[in-house]
C-alpha positions as CSV (number, residue, x, y, z in Angstrom):
1,M,16.4,-8.4,12.8
2,H,13.9,-7.0,14.4
3,K,11.8,-9.6,16.5
4,F,8.5,-8.9,13.9
5,G,11.1,-9.7,11.2
6,T,11.1,-13.3,12.4
7,L,7.5,-13.5,13.5
8,L,7.2,-13.4,9.3
9,A,10.2,-15.3,8.2
10,L,7.5,-18.5,9.3
11,A,4.7,-17.9,6.7
12,T,4.6,-17.8,4.0
13,V,1.3,-16.1,1.9
14,S,0.0,-17.0,-1.0
15,A,0.7,-15.4,-4.0
16,C,-2.1,-15.7,-6.5
17,G,-1.9,-14.1,-9.9
18,L,-4.0,-11.7,-10.7
19,V,-6.8,-11.2,-12.6
20,G,-8.6,-8.9,-14.5
21,V,-7.8,-7.1,-18.8
22,G,-4.9,-5.7,-18.9
23,I,-3.2,-6.9,-15.2
24,G,0.4,-8.8,-15.7
25,P,3.6,-8.8,-14.8
26,V,5.3,-5.2,-14.5
27,S,8.1,-4.4,-14.8
28,A,10.2,-2.7,-12.2
29,S,11.1,0.6,-14.5
30,N,7.7,0.9,-17.0
31,S,4.2,1.3,-15.8
32,H,2.3,-1.6,-18.1
33,T,-0.9,-0.1,-19.9
34,H,-4.4,-1.5,-22.0
35,Q,-6.5,0.0,-24.4
36,G,-10.0,-0.3,-23.1
37,T,-12.9,-0.1,-24.5
38,H,-14.9,3.7,-24.5
39,G,-11.4,5.1,-25.2
40,L,-9.8,4.1,-21.6
41,V,-7.1,3.3,-21.3
42,T,-5.9,0.8,-17.5
43,Q,-2.6,1.8,-16.6
44,V,-1.0,-0.4,-14.1
45,F,2.2,1.0,-11.8
46,S,3.4,-1.6,-9.0
47,T,5.4,-0.9,-5.5
48,A,8.3,-2.6,-8.1
49,Q,8.5,0.5,-9.7
50,S,11.6,3.4,-9.5
51,R,13.3,2.2,-5.7
52,F,15.1,3.8,-3.7
53,D,16.7,1.0,-2.7
54,Q,16.9,-2.0,-5.5
55,H,16.6,-4.6,-3.3
56,V,13.2,-3.0,-1.6
57,L,9.6,-2.4,-3.1
58,N,8.9,0.8,-2.2
59,Q,6.1,-0.7,0.5
60,G,7.1,-1.1,4.3
61,W,5.8,-0.2,7.9
62,W,6.4,2.5,10.5
63,S,6.5,2.2,14.4
64,D,5.0,3.7,17.0
65,R,7.7,2.0,18.7
66,N,10.3,1.0,16.5
67,I,13.0,2.7,13.9
68,Q,11.2,1.9,10.4
69,D,13.3,-1.1,9.2
70,K,13.4,-0.3,5.5
71,H,15.2,-3.4,4.3
72,N,11.9,-5.1,5.0
73,D,9.1,-4.3,2.4
74,N,6.7,-6.5,4.7
75,Y,3.7,-3.5,4.8
76,I,2.1,-4.9,7.9
77,V,-1.4,-2.8,9.5
78,G,-2.6,-3.0,13.2
79,A,-1.5,-4.8,16.4
80,C,1.7,-7.0,16.8
81,C,4.8,-8.3,18.5
82,G,4.8,-6.6,21.4
83,K,3.2,-5.0,23.8
84,D,0.5,-1.8,22.8
85,Q,2.9,-1.8,19.4
86,H,1.2,-0.9,16.9
87,Y,2.0,-0.2,12.8
88,R,0.9,1.9,10.2
89,D,1.8,1.2,6.4
90,F,2.2,3.0,3.1
91,F,2.7,2.3,-0.3
92,T,4.2,4.4,-3.2
93,F,4.4,4.5,-6.7
94,D,6.5,6.1,-9.3
95,L,3.3,8.7,-11.4
96,S,6.0,9.7,-14.4
97,E,4.8,7.8,-16.5
98,L,1.0,8.9,-16.3
99,R,0.3,11.7,-18.8
100,A,-3.5,10.7,-19.0
101,H,-7.1,12.0,-16.3
102,V,-7.5,9.6,-13.9
103,V,-11.4,8.5,-13.5
104,S,-10.7,5.6,-11.7
105,A,-8.0,3.9,-8.9
106,Q,-7.8,0.1,-7.4
107,L,-5.3,-0.7,-5.1
108,R,-4.7,-4.5,-5.5
109,V,-3.3,-5.7,-2.7
110,N,-2.6,-8.9,-0.9
111,T,-4.0,-9.5,1.8
112,G,-1.0,-11.2,3.8
113,L,-1.8,-12.8,7.2
114,I,-4.9,-11.8,9.4
115,R,-4.7,-12.1,13.3
116,G,-7.2,-11.0,15.2
117,Q,-11.1,-10.0,16.0
118,G,-13.4,-11.2,12.9
119,V,-13.6,-7.7,11.1
120,H,-10.5,-5.2,10.8
121,T,-11.1,-2.5,9.3
122,L,-8.7,-0.5,7.0
123,G,-8.6,3.2,6.5
124,L,-6.3,4.2,3.4
125,F,-5.3,8.3,3.6
126,D,-3.0,10.5,2.0
127,V,0.9,11.2,2.9
128,S,2.4,14.4,3.5
129,T,6.2,13.0,3.9
130,P,8.3,13.1,1.1
131,A,8.0,10.1,-0.3
132,E,12.3,8.6,-0.2
133,I,12.0,10.0,3.1
134,V,9.4,7.2,3.9
135,N,10.7,4.8,1.7
136,T,14.6,5.4,3.4
137,S,14.4,6.9,6.6
138,R,16.0,5.1,9.5
139,E,15.0,7.8,12.6
140,K,12.2,6.9,14.7
141,S,9.2,9.5,13.5
142,P,6.1,10.1,15.5
143,E,5.2,12.5,12.4
144,I,5.4,10.0,9.7
145,F,3.7,7.2,12.2
146,N,0.5,10.1,12.5
147,D,0.8,10.5,8.7
148,L,0.6,8.0,7.7
149,G,-3.2,7.0,9.2
150,T,-4.4,11.0,8.9
151,G,-5.3,13.2,7.0
152,T,-7.3,13.3,3.4
153,S,-9.3,9.5,3.7
154,Y,-9.1,7.3,0.6
155,G,-11.4,5.0,1.7
156,T,-12.4,2.6,4.3
157,F,-12.5,-1.2,3.6
158,E,-13.2,-4.5,5.6
159,F,-11.4,-8.0,6.4
160,T,-12.3,-10.9,8.0
161,R,-9.4,-13.8,9.0
162,S,-11.6,-16.1,6.1
163,Q,-9.5,-13.8,3.0
164,A,-6.0,-14.9,4.6
165,G,-3.8,-15.0,1.8
166,D,-6.4,-13.2,-1.1
167,W,-5.8,-10.9,-3.8
168,V,-8.4,-7.7,-3.5
169,N,-8.8,-4.4,-5.5
170,L,-9.4,-1.6,-2.6
171,S,-11.7,1.1,-5.4
172,L,-10.0,4.8,-4.0
173,N,-12.8,7.7,-3.8
174,R,-12.3,10.7,-5.2
175,S,-9.6,12.6,-3.0
176,A,-7.3,9.8,-4.3
177,I,-8.1,10.3,-7.7
178,K,-8.1,14.3,-7.2
179,D,-4.8,13.7,-5.7
180,M,-3.3,11.4,-8.2
181,N,-4.1,13.5,-11.0
182,D,-2.0,16.6,-9.6
183,S,0.8,14.0,-9.1
184,R,1.6,13.2,-12.5
185,G,4.6,13.1,-12.9
186,D,5.9,12.8,-9.3
187,Y,5.7,10.0,-6.7
188,F,1.8,9.0,-4.9
189,T,2.2,7.5,-1.4
190,V,-1.5,5.9,0.1
191,G,-1.3,5.4,4.0
192,G,-2.8,3.3,5.6
193,R,-4.1,2.5,9.8
194,L,-6.4,-0.1,11.2
195,L,-9.8,1.6,12.5
196,S,-10.6,-1.0,14.6
197,L,-7.4,-1.3,16.7
198,I,-8.5,-2.3,19.9
199,E,-5.8,-1.3,22.6
200,G,-4.3,-4.1,24.8
201,K,-6.0,-7.1,23.1
202,G,-2.9,-8.8,21.3
203,K,-1.8,-9.2,17.7
204,N,-4.7,-7.3,15.4
205,F,-3.5,-7.2,11.9
206,V,-3.5,-7.4,8.5
207,F,-1.2,-8.1,5.7
208,G,1.2,-9.6,8.0
209,A,4.1,-11.7,6.2
210,S,3.8,-9.5,2.9
211,Q,7.0,-9.1,2.2
212,E,8.5,-9.1,-0.9
213,T,5.2,-9.1,-2.2
214,V,4.5,-6.2,-5.4
215,T,1.4,-4.0,-4.2
216,R,0.1,-2.9,-8.0
217,L,-2.1,0.6,-8.3
218,V,-4.7,0.4,-11.6
219,L,-5.6,3.1,-13.4
220,R,-8.6,4.1,-15.6
221,T,-7.3,7.5,-17.5
222,T,-8.9,9.1,-20.5
223,P,-6.4,11.8,-22.8
224,T,-6.0,14.4,-20.1
225,P,-9.0,17.1,-20.0
226,H,-8.0,20.4,-21.6
227,R,-8.2,23.3,-19.0
């Protein structure tokens, strides 16, 4: 096992229940929908759906120094477990059941373990690498590592150590919403990079010990507009 996996096995993350209208357990094969007011519908997708590997959630990390472990769905982001070893993360969602037009989107994620400086800034980005490759490749790839932390921004978010183990709702921006509408019927992947990372400061990360923790994409939708 990668030495990072040993560190993760030493800690557990509190799996608090999700709170919100229409948010509940998500099946591994179908999205969850809820009819709201004003004609808006809440539709929930998760990294447990349409898995590339039935034993692993469609989420994980890539390192700038180590081979990605496709059997580890921990989504750590930052610096950990080795000098100058950096991690970027990803979350993949199957939008094949998305038929409506997305008007707002939130990533509901558990913060897991948080280590290092007082305030961490996370950046979320578009991912151009095909979802299957991001989730299953075992080759070291600087290109994929770079892809997960650059490109079109989906928003920036701040965390402190006091939020460790919390469920948080990250509201994605208009660029993300546009890309989701363009991805109807296909997989959609979000990449993450710790923007506040300081070189040479040791362990600085968010989302540690997050393996087996399902991440959800919560969409508010309206009927697809006429073109």
